[in-house]
C-alpha positions as CSV (number, residue, x, y, z in Angstrom):
1,M,-124.2,56.0,-110.9
2,D,-121.3,55.6,-113.3
3,K,-121.5,59.2,-114.5
4,R,-120.8,62.0,-112.2
5,N,-123.2,63.0,-109.6
6,S,-123.1,66.9,-109.2
7,F,-125.8,67.2,-106.7
8,L,-123.8,64.7,-104.3
9,D,-120.5,66.0,-105.3
10,F,-121.7,69.3,-104.2
11,W,-122.6,67.5,-100.6
12,K,-119.4,65.7,-100.4
13,F,-117.6,69.2,-100.6
14,I,-119.6,70.3,-97.5
15,A,-119.2,67.3,-95.9
16,A,-115.3,67.8,-96.3
17,I,-115.5,71.1,-95.0
18,G,-117.7,69.9,-91.9
19,V,-115.3,67.2,-91.1
20,I,-112.4,70.0,-90.6
21,I,-114.8,71.7,-88.1
22,V,-115.3,68.5,-86.5
23,H,-111.3,68.8,-85.8
24,V,-111.0,72.2,-85.8
25,P,-113.9,73.4,-84.4
26,F,-115.4,77.3,-84.1
27,N,-116.1,77.9,-80.1
28,N,-119.8,78.9,-81.1
29,I,-123.0,77.2,-82.1
30,A,-121.5,77.4,-85.7
31,G,-118.9,75.1,-84.5
32,T,-121.4,72.5,-83.2
33,L,-123.5,72.6,-86.3
34,G,-120.6,72.7,-88.6
35,A,-119.3,69.3,-86.8
36,A,-122.8,67.9,-87.1
37,V,-122.5,68.1,-90.8
38,G,-119.2,66.8,-90.8
39,T,-120.1,63.6,-88.9
40,W,-123.4,63.3,-91.0
41,G,-121.1,63.8,-94.4
42,L,-118.8,60.9,-93.4
43,G,-121.9,58.7,-93.3
44,L,-123.0,59.6,-96.4
45,F,-119.6,59.0,-97.9
46,V,-119.6,55.3,-96.6
47,L,-123.2,55.3,-97.9
48,L,-122.0,56.1,-101.4
49,C,-119.3,53.2,-101.2
50,G,-121.8,50.4,-100.7
51,Y,-124.1,51.7,-103.1
52,A,-121.5,51.2,-105.9
53,C,-121.0,47.7,-104.4
54,C,-124.3,46.3,-105.7
55,G,-124.7,44.4,-108.9
56,E,-123.9,41.1,-110.3
57,K,-121.6,38.7,-108.4
58,D,-118.8,38.3,-110.8
59,V,-118.7,42.0,-111.9
60,M,-118.9,43.4,-108.2
61,C,-116.3,40.8,-106.7
62,G,-114.0,42.5,-109.5
63,K,-115.0,46.2,-108.8
64,V,-114.6,45.6,-104.9
65,I,-111.1,44.3,-105.4
66,E,-109.9,47.3,-107.7
67,R,-111.5,49.5,-104.9
68,L,-109.8,47.4,-102.1
69,K,-106.2,47.9,-104.2
70,R,-106.8,51.6,-104.9
71,N,-107.7,52.5,-101.4
72,G,-104.8,50.4,-100.1
73,I,-102.4,52.2,-102.0
74,I,-104.3,55.7,-100.8
75,T,-103.9,54.4,-97.1
76,A,-100.2,53.3,-97.4
77,I,-99.5,56.9,-98.9
78,S,-101.2,58.3,-96.3
79,V,-99.9,57.0,-93.5
80,A,-96.3,57.3,-95.0
81,A,-96.7,60.9,-95.3
82,Y,-98.1,61.2,-91.7
83,L,-95.4,59.1,-90.5
84,V,-93.0,61.6,-91.9
85,F,-94.5,64.6,-90.5
86,S,-94.9,63.2,-87.2
87,Y,-91.2,62.4,-87.1
88,F,-90.5,66.4,-87.6
89,I,-93.2,67.5,-85.0
90,Y,-91.6,65.2,-82.4
91,H,-88.2,65.9,-83.3
92,N,-88.9,69.6,-83.0
93,D,-90.5,68.9,-79.4
94,G,-87.3,66.9,-78.5
95,M,-89.3,63.7,-78.4
96,K,-87.9,61.6,-80.9
97,A,-87.0,58.7,-78.8
98,A,-90.7,58.4,-78.1
99,W,-91.7,58.6,-81.6
100,I,-89.3,55.5,-82.1
101,Y,-90.3,53.8,-79.1
102,Q,-93.8,53.9,-80.6
103,L,-92.5,52.7,-83.8
104,K,-91.0,49.6,-82.0
105,R,-93.9,48.6,-80.1
106,P,-96.0,45.9,-81.6
107,L,-99.2,47.0,-80.0
108,T,-98.7,50.1,-82.2
109,Y,-99.4,48.3,-85.6
110,V,-102.1,46.2,-84.0
111,N,-104.1,49.1,-83.0
112,M,-103.5,50.9,-86.0
113,I,-104.5,47.8,-88.5
114,F,-107.3,46.6,-86.2
115,A,-108.7,49.6,-84.4
116,G,-107.6,52.5,-87.0
117,D,-105.7,54.1,-83.9
118,L,-103.1,56.1,-85.5
119,E,-103.1,59.2,-83.2
120,F,-99.7,58.9,-81.9
121,F,-98.6,60.1,-85.1
122,Y,-101.4,62.6,-85.5
123,G,-102.8,60.3,-88.1
124,S,-106.3,60.0,-86.3
125,A,-108.5,60.9,-89.1
126,L,-107.4,58.1,-91.1
127,W,-109.5,55.4,-89.0
128,Y,-112.2,56.1,-91.7
129,I,-109.8,54.7,-94.7
130,I,-108.5,52.1,-92.8
131,G,-112.2,51.0,-91.7
132,L,-113.1,51.1,-95.2
133,L,-110.7,48.7,-96.3
134,W,-112.1,46.1,-93.8
135,C,-115.3,46.6,-95.3
136,Y,-114.4,46.0,-98.6
137,V,-113.2,42.8,-97.3
138,I,-116.3,42.0,-95.8
139,F,-118.4,43.0,-98.8
140,Y,-116.1,40.8,-100.8
141,V,-116.8,37.4,-98.8
142,L,-120.4,38.4,-98.9
143,L,-120.6,38.9,-102.5
144,R,-118.6,35.6,-102.9
145,V,-121.0,33.9,-100.8
146,N,-123.9,35.3,-103.4
147,R,-126.9,35.5,-100.8
148,K,-128.3,38.9,-101.1
149,K,-130.3,38.0,-97.9
150,N,-127.2,38.4,-95.9
151,F,-126.9,42.1,-96.4
152,Y,-130.7,42.3,-95.1
153,V,-130.0,40.4,-92.1
154,L,-127.1,42.4,-91.2
155,L,-128.4,45.6,-92.0
156,P,-130.5,46.1,-88.9
157,V,-128.0,44.7,-86.7
158,F,-125.3,46.7,-87.3
159,M,-127.2,50.0,-87.7
160,I,-128.9,49.3,-84.2
161,L,-125.0,48.8,-82.9
162,R,-124.2,52.2,-84.5
163,I,-126.9,54.4,-83.1
164,V,-126.6,52.6,-79.9
165,V,-122.6,53.3,-79.8
166,D,-122.5,56.2,-81.1
167,T,-125.5,57.7,-78.5
168,Y,-123.2,56.2,-75.8
169,V,-119.8,58.1,-76.8
170,N,-121.5,61.1,-77.7
171,S,-123.8,61.1,-74.4
172,C,-121.0,60.0,-71.9
173,G,-118.0,61.4,-73.4
174,A,-116.4,57.7,-73.8
175,N,-113.6,56.7,-76.0
176,W,-114.2,58.0,-79.7
177,H,-112.6,54.9,-81.3
178,Y,-115.9,52.8,-79.9
179,S,-117.9,54.3,-82.7
180,G,-114.8,55.2,-84.9
181,N,-114.2,51.8,-86.1
182,A,-114.8,49.4,-89.3
183,L,-117.6,47.7,-87.8
184,V,-119.5,50.7,-86.0
185,G,-118.5,53.7,-88.0
186,V,-118.3,52.2,-91.6
187,L,-120.2,48.9,-92.1
188,P,-123.5,50.1,-91.1
189,M,-123.8,52.7,-94.0
190,M,-122.1,50.5,-96.5
191,L,-124.7,48.1,-96.0
192,L,-127.2,50.9,-96.1
193,G,-126.0,51.9,-99.6
194,Y,-126.1,48.2,-100.7
195,V,-129.9,47.6,-99.6
196,L,-130.6,51.4,-101.2
197,A,-129.2,50.3,-104.3
198,D,-131.1,46.9,-104.5
199,K,-134.2,48.8,-104.1
200,K,-133.3,51.5,-106.5
201,E,-136.2,51.1,-108.7
202,T,-138.7,51.0,-106.1
203,L,-137.1,54.2,-104.0
204,I,-137.0,56.5,-107.0
205,K,-140.7,56.3,-107.5
206,I,-141.1,58.2,-104.1
207,P,-142.1,61.9,-105.0
208,L,-139.6,64.4,-105.0
209,W,-141.5,66.7,-102.6
210,V,-141.5,64.0,-100.0
211,L,-137.8,63.6,-100.2
212,I,-137.0,67.0,-100.0
213,V,-139.4,67.8,-96.8
214,S,-137.9,64.6,-95.4
215,S,-134.4,65.6,-95.9
216,V,-135.2,69.2,-94.5
217,V,-137.2,67.5,-91.6
218,S,-134.8,65.2,-90.2
219,A,-131.8,67.9,-90.9
220,A,-133.7,70.2,-88.6
221,A,-134.0,67.1,-86.0
222,M,-130.3,66.4,-86.4
223,F,-129.4,70.1,-85.6
224,L,-131.5,70.2,-82.4
225,S,-130.8,66.9,-81.1
226,V,-127.2,67.9,-81.5
227,C,-127.9,71.1,-79.5
228,Y,-130.2,69.7,-77.0
229,D,-130.3,66.3,-75.3
230,V,-133.3,64.1,-74.9
231,A,-133.3,62.8,-71.4
232,G,-129.5,63.3,-71.1
233,L,-128.8,61.5,-74.5
234,N,-127.6,62.7,-77.5
235,I,-129.6,61.2,-80.2
236,S,-128.3,62.9,-83.4
237,Q,-126.7,59.8,-85.3
238,L,-130.4,58.6,-85.8
239,F,-131.5,61.8,-87.7
240,K,-128.0,61.6,-89.1
241,I,-128.5,58.6,-91.1
242,I,-132.2,59.6,-92.0
243,C,-131.2,62.6,-93.2
244,A,-127.9,61.4,-95.2
245,T,-130.4,58.7,-97.0
246,F,-132.8,61.2,-98.0
247,V,-130.1,63.4,-99.3
248,F,-128.9,60.5,-101.0
249,L,-132.0,59.4,-102.7
250,I,-132.4,62.8,-104.1
251,G,-129.1,63.0,-105.6
252,I,-130.4,59.5,-107.2
253,R,-133.2,61.6,-108.6
254,K,-131.6,64.6,-109.4
255,P,-128.1,64.0,-110.1
256,N,-127.4,67.4,-112.0
257,W,-128.9,69.6,-109.2
258,Y,-126.1,71.7,-107.4
259,I,-125.9,75.0,-105.4
260,I,-122.5,76.1,-106.4
261,K,-120.9,74.7,-109.5
262,P,-117.6,75.0,-108.1
263,F,-118.2,73.4,-104.9
264,A,-119.4,70.4,-107.1
265,F,-116.2,70.6,-109.1
266,L,-114.2,70.4,-105.7
267,G,-116.3,67.7,-103.8
268,R,-115.7,65.6,-107.0
269,E,-111.9,66.2,-107.3
270,D,-110.5,67.1,-104.1
271,S,-113.0,65.8,-101.0
272,L,-111.2,62.8,-100.3
273,Y,-107.7,64.5,-100.2
274,I,-108.9,68.0,-98.1
275,Y,-110.2,64.9,-95.5
276,L,-106.9,63.2,-95.4
277,C,-104.7,66.1,-95.4
278,H,-106.2,68.5,-93.1
279,F,-105.2,67.2,-89.7
280,M,-101.7,67.6,-90.9
281,I,-102.3,71.1,-91.9
282,Y,-104.1,71.6,-88.7
283,V,-101.2,70.1,-86.7
284,G,-98.5,71.7,-88.5
285,L,-99.9,75.0,-88.7
286,S,-101.1,75.2,-84.8
287,A,-97.2,74.3,-84.1
288,Y,-95.9,77.1,-86.1
289,L,-98.1,79.8,-84.7
290,Y,-97.6,79.1,-81.1
291,S,-94.0,78.8,-81.7
292,K,-94.4,82.4,-83.4
293,M,-95.9,83.6,-80.1
294,V,-99.1,84.4,-81.8
295,P,-101.9,85.3,-79.2
296,E,-104.1,82.6,-78.3
297,R,-107.3,84.8,-78.9
298,M,-106.1,85.2,-82.6
299,I,-105.5,81.5,-83.2
300,E,-108.9,80.4,-81.7
301,K,-110.4,83.0,-84.0
302,Y,-108.9,82.4,-87.1
303,L,-107.6,78.7,-87.0
304,T,-110.5,77.2,-88.4
305,F,-110.5,79.3,-91.5
306,A,-106.9,78.6,-92.3
307,V,-106.9,75.3,-91.7
308,I,-110.0,75.3,-94.4
309,I,-107.9,77.5,-96.7
310,G,-104.7,75.3,-96.5
311,S,-106.8,72.1,-96.8
312,L,-108.2,73.3,-100.1
313,I,-105.1,74.4,-101.5
314,V,-103.0,71.5,-100.8
315,A,-105.8,69.0,-101.7
316,R,-106.0,70.8,-105.2
317,L,-102.2,70.6,-105.7
318,I,-102.7,66.9,-105.0
319,S,-105.3,66.6,-107.5
320,L,-103.1,68.2,-110.3
321,L,-100.2,66.3,-109.4
322,I,-102.2,63.2,-110.0
323,F,-103.8,64.3,-113.3
324,F,-100.3,65.0,-114.5
325,I,-98.8,61.5,-113.8
326,K,-101.6,60.1,-115.4
327,Q,-101.1,62.2,-118.2
328,L,-97.6,61.4,-118.2
329,F,-98.1,57.6,-118.0
330,A,-100.9,57.7,-120.9
331,K,-98.5,59.6,-123.1
332,K,-95.8,56.9,-122.4
333,K,-98.5,54.2,-123.2
334,D,-99.7,55.6,-126.6
335,E,-95.9,56.2,-127.7
336,S,-95.6,52.6,-126.8
337,L,-98.3,51.2,-128.6
338,K,-97.3,53.1,-131.7
339,K,-93.9,51.8,-131.6
340,T,-95.5,48.1,-131.3
341,C,-97.8,49.0,-134.2
342,G,-95.1,50.4,-136.4
């Protein structure tokens, strides 16, 4: 998957919008279904990361290190941005002392690093990217050991763990951090992505119509299980995993399929930034609207749309900024090479 996959890019965009709906839900069935798409899509994101890590030991070890560095930089910038943002929110609410207190607590950093708990400065959405860093470290170790069997042994163990813990969290209203962490929320889908890549030559022989029907049926089962419990249990995670797998396999077979071309472009360029900035926009916009005494009924009705639009705009600006910075560095590098050659 060195070339861009328009089909999967499209679904990355849809998933990013779904993640927004997870945190800023509609108060109706659309909110429930949209949130299901968001949590399903997060699994698809991670599956893609695992898929990209399958290959020859020496090549993949270097590739994982590069991804670890890149995501480490993105994480550091994101955490810094949320820290600055939260300072102004706490300061505006007259709670600056509470913000400083949290920064002085060693436990705050332990929770941030090992549990992905960044809630005190509104960075709860960042748990995923921190979990991804840990999983890249785990993958690097597994690749260095150079025993492919380890991936196959670990996959069922962690997949069962994911399904069981997520079912418990969603059924019993337990702390979401039980499932929103590296070992439960990220590693199982990364392992699945690796195994799918390893078995690619066999899997692409599955008839396309089988993949399409299976994805539609599993998606229907996912939505039904989100809306209706089975014996008091929310078993939707099982169908989210199955659906993500079949959608992924369709993307491997038909990489140029997409429904709306601009969405595929935004999924390719902006989906990560939509995910990273949306919670900041949600908190800031909510605080502003309530400070202006906007009727709560109006806020509940339009806030989700406003956050989606705001996230799209900010993410696009971030992408453009990064593009221009890269162009600037490339230009300076070319000028330096010309001077050296001259």
